[in-house]
C-alpha positions as CSV (number, residue, x, y, z in Angstrom):
1,X,46.5,-19.4,-1.3
2,X,45.1,-16.4,-3.1
3,X,46.6,-17.6,-6.4
4,X,45.0,-21.0,-6.1
5,X,41.6,-19.4,-5.4
6,X,42.0,-17.1,-8.3
7,X,42.9,-20.0,-10.6
8,X,39.9,-21.9,-9.3
9,X,37.5,-19.0,-10.0
10,X,39.0,-18.6,-13.5
11,X,38.6,-22.3,-14.1
12,X,34.9,-22.3,-13.1
13,X,34.3,-19.3,-15.4
14,X,36.1,-20.9,-18.3
15,X,34.2,-24.1,-17.8
16,X,30.8,-22.4,-17.6
17,X,31.3,-20.1,-20.6
18,X,33.5,-22.3,-22.8
19,X,31.7,-21.8,-26.1
20,X,33.0,-21.3,-29.6
21,X,31.9,-19.5,-32.7
22,X,30.2,-21.5,-35.5
23,X,33.0,-21.8,-38.1
24,X,31.6,-24.7,-40.1
25,X,28.0,-23.6,-40.6
26,X,28.5,-22.7,-44.3
27,X,27.0,-19.2,-44.0
28,X,29.7,-17.0,-42.7
29,X,32.2,-17.0,-45.5
30,X,29.7,-16.5,-48.4
31,X,27.8,-13.8,-46.4
32,X,31.0,-11.9,-45.6
33,X,32.5,-12.3,-49.1
34,X,29.2,-11.5,-50.7
35,X,28.7,-8.3,-48.8
36,X,32.2,-7.1,-49.5
37,X,32.1,-8.1,-53.1
38,X,28.7,-6.5,-53.6
39,X,29.9,-3.2,-52.2
40,X,33.3,-3.1,-53.9
41,X,32.3,-4.4,-57.3
42,X,29.1,-2.3,-57.7
43,X,30.8,0.8,-56.4
44,X,33.7,0.3,-58.8
45,X,31.3,-0.4,-61.6
46,X,29.2,2.7,-61.0
47,X,32.2,5.0,-60.5
48,X,33.8,3.6,-63.7
49,X,30.7,4.4,-65.7
50,X,30.3,7.8,-64.0
51,X,33.9,8.6,-65.0
52,X,32.8,8.3,-68.6
53,X,30.5,11.3,-68.1
54,X,27.3,9.4,-68.8
55,X,23.8,10.3,-67.7
56,X,22.4,9.7,-64.2
57,X,19.9,7.2,-65.6
58,X,22.7,5.2,-67.1
59,X,24.6,5.1,-63.8
60,X,21.4,3.9,-61.9
61,X,20.7,1.2,-64.5
62,X,24.3,0.1,-64.4
63,X,24.1,-0.2,-60.6
64,X,20.9,-2.2,-60.6
65,X,22.1,-4.5,-63.4
66,X,25.3,-5.0,-61.5
67,X,23.4,-5.9,-58.3
68,X,21.1,-8.4,-60.1
69,X,23.9,-10.0,-62.2
70,X,26.3,-10.2,-59.3
71,X,23.9,-11.6,-56.8
72,X,22.7,-14.4,-59.0
73,X,26.3,-15.2,-60.1
74,X,27.5,-15.3,-56.5
75,X,24.6,-17.5,-55.4
76,X,25.1,-19.9,-58.3
77,X,28.8,-20.1,-57.8
78,X,28.5,-20.7,-54.0
79,X,25.8,-23.4,-54.5
80,X,27.9,-25.2,-57.1
81,X,31.1,-24.9,-55.0
82,X,29.6,-26.1,-51.7
83,X,27.6,-28.8,-53.4
84,X,30.7,-30.2,-55.1
85,X,32.6,-30.0,-51.9
86,X,29.9,-31.8,-50.0
87,X,29.6,-34.5,-52.7
88,X,33.3,-35.1,-52.5
89,X,33.1,-35.5,-48.8
90,X,30.1,-37.8,-49.0
91,X,32.0,-40.0,-51.5
92,X,34.9,-40.3,-49.1
93,X,32.5,-41.1,-46.3
94,X,31.1,-43.9,-48.5
95,X,34.6,-45.3,-49.0
96,X,35.2,-45.2,-45.2
97,X,31.8,-46.8,-44.6
98,X,32.6,-49.7,-46.9
99,X,35.9,-50.3,-45.3
100,X,34.3,-50.4,-41.9
101,X,31.8,-52.9,-43.1
102,X,34.3,-55.1,-45.0
103,X,37.4,-54.9,-42.7
104,X,36.2,-53.9,-39.3
105,X,39.1,-55.4,-37.4
106,X,41.6,-53.6,-39.7
107,X,39.8,-50.3,-39.1
108,X,39.8,-50.9,-35.4
109,X,43.5,-51.6,-35.4
110,X,44.1,-48.5,-37.5
111,X,42.1,-46.4,-34.9
112,X,44.1,-48.0,-32.0
113,X,47.4,-47.2,-33.8
114,X,46.3,-43.6,-34.2
115,X,45.6,-43.2,-30.5
116,X,49.0,-44.9,-29.7
117,X,50.7,-42.4,-32.0
118,X,49.2,-39.6,-29.8
119,X,50.7,-41.1,-26.6
120,X,48.0,-43.5,-25.4
121,X,49.2,-46.7,-24.0
122,X,48.8,-49.6,-26.4
123,X,46.4,-51.7,-24.3
124,X,44.3,-48.7,-23.5
125,X,44.3,-47.5,-27.1
126,X,43.1,-51.0,-28.3
127,X,40.3,-51.0,-25.6
128,X,39.2,-47.5,-26.6
129,X,39.2,-48.4,-30.3
130,X,37.2,-51.6,-29.5
131,X,34.5,-49.8,-27.5
132,X,34.2,-47.0,-30.0
133,X,33.9,-49.4,-32.9
134,X,30.8,-51.1,-31.5
135,X,28.5,-48.6,-33.1
136,X,29.2,-48.4,-36.9
137,X,27.9,-44.8,-37.2
138,X,30.0,-43.7,-34.3
139,X,33.0,-45.5,-35.7
140,X,32.4,-43.8,-39.1
141,X,32.2,-40.4,-37.4
142,X,35.4,-40.9,-35.5
143,X,37.4,-42.2,-38.5
144,X,36.1,-39.2,-40.6
145,X,37.3,-36.8,-37.9
146,X,40.6,-38.5,-37.4
147,X,41.5,-39.3,-41.0
148,X,39.6,-36.7,-43.1
149,X,39.3,-33.9,-40.6
150,X,35.6,-33.5,-41.1
151,X,32.4,-33.9,-39.0
152,X,29.8,-35.9,-41.0
153,X,27.0,-34.3,-39.0
154,X,28.1,-30.7,-39.7
155,X,28.6,-30.5,-43.5
156,X,27.9,-27.1,-45.0
157,X,24.6,-26.7,-46.8
158,X,24.8,-25.5,-50.5
159,X,21.4,-23.8,-50.1
160,X,22.4,-21.9,-47.0
161,X,25.6,-20.8,-48.7
162,X,23.8,-19.7,-51.9
163,X,21.1,-17.8,-50.0
164,X,23.6,-16.1,-47.7
165,X,25.8,-15.1,-50.7
166,X,22.8,-13.8,-52.7
167,X,21.3,-11.7,-49.9
168,X,24.6,-10.3,-48.7
169,X,25.8,-9.4,-52.2
170,X,22.4,-7.7,-53.0
171,X,22.5,-5.8,-49.8
172,X,26.1,-4.6,-50.3
173,X,25.5,-3.7,-54.0
174,X,22.4,-1.7,-53.1
175,X,24.3,0.8,-51.0
176,X,26.0,2.7,-53.9
177,X,22.7,2.8,-55.8
178,X,20.5,3.9,-52.9
179,X,21.4,7.6,-53.0
180,X,20.4,7.8,-56.6
181,X,17.1,6.0,-55.9
182,X,16.4,8.5,-53.2
183,X,17.0,11.5,-55.5
184,X,20.7,12.2,-55.6
185,X,22.0,13.6,-58.9
186,X,25.7,13.5,-58.3
187,X,28.2,10.6,-57.5
188,X,29.6,11.6,-54.2
189,X,26.7,10.6,-51.9
190,X,26.9,7.1,-53.4
191,X,30.6,6.9,-52.9
192,X,30.3,8.2,-49.3
193,X,27.6,5.8,-48.4
194,X,29.5,2.9,-49.9
195,X,32.7,3.7,-48.1
196,X,30.8,4.0,-44.8
197,X,29.3,0.6,-45.6
198,X,32.7,-0.9,-46.3
199,X,34.1,0.4,-43.0
200,X,31.0,-0.9,-41.2
201,X,31.2,-4.3,-42.8
202,X,34.9,-4.6,-41.9
203,X,34.1,-3.6,-38.3
204,X,31.3,-6.2,-38.0
205,X,33.5,-8.9,-39.4
206,X,36.1,-8.0,-36.8
207,X,33.6,-9.1,-34.1
208,X,33.6,-12.6,-35.6
209,X,37.2,-12.9,-36.4
210,X,38.5,-11.3,-33.2
211,X,40.5,-8.6,-35.0
212,X,40.4,-5.0,-33.9
213,X,37.3,-3.3,-35.4
214,X,39.1,-0.2,-36.6
215,X,41.8,-2.2,-38.4
216,X,39.4,-4.4,-40.2
217,X,37.1,-1.5,-41.1
218,X,39.9,0.7,-42.3
219,X,41.4,-2.1,-44.4
220,X,38.1,-2.6,-46.2
221,X,37.6,1.1,-46.6
222,X,41.1,1.5,-48.2
223,X,40.7,-1.4,-50.6
224,X,37.2,-0.4,-51.7
225,X,38.1,3.2,-52.1
226,X,41.2,2.3,-54.1
227,X,39.1,0.1,-56.4
228,X,36.5,2.9,-56.9
229,X,39.2,5.5,-57.6
230,X,41.0,3.4,-60.1
231,X,37.9,2.5,-62.1
232,X,36.8,6.1,-62.1
233,X,40.1,7.2,-63.6
234,X,39.9,4.4,-66.2
235,X,36.3,5.3,-67.0
236,X,37.4,8.9,-67.5
237,X,40.2,7.9,-69.8
238,X,37.9,5.5,-71.8
239,X,35.3,8.2,-72.0
240,X,37.7,10.7,-73.5
241,X,39.1,8.1,-75.9
242,X,35.7,7.0,-77.1
243,X,34.4,10.5,-77.3
């Protein structure tokens, strides 16, 4: 009896709190990728230049130029990518919309056959398909979900993706430059702040992806640190070769 009651309590809790993260909003991926890319690329760029034994002013200008160029590049790339994806989806929706208008019975039978393939009894599948096909927009939404795997009402926004990417990249790329703007004269504060930022970003991402915070943070820390170290060594070698 206690097991049944426990299951009932869990069922009520599950039903009342059954929510999911937004995985199709179009902002998460560009924001996360932008922040990580801004941190890693600008840190690596600045350490590479610093390895060449250049002046403090050159390092700061390099970091600011990398921030601006990278943020605009990321925004433009995300906008174009998401806009192209959306246009492709909308073109496929137009195809499906025409089919529903020209061959409604064939589309209804196709929907019924799909439900039958999932175990619904034929008579019930046909009745469900008939009722769902009464509203053309509802029928389009169902066919899009079942055949294309998309939700016509939840397509990603190119503008949201571009702004998310721009802002996140700029914020990430600002961290390595910030110590210099606040008066630092050596490289290590910039590297330290950037590595802390990488770990923090990884830990924050873990809250969204359900990974452990320390693993995600440590992974980003190691990857970013490796990129910075490699470019510093390369910058030193190039500096010696040029000099």
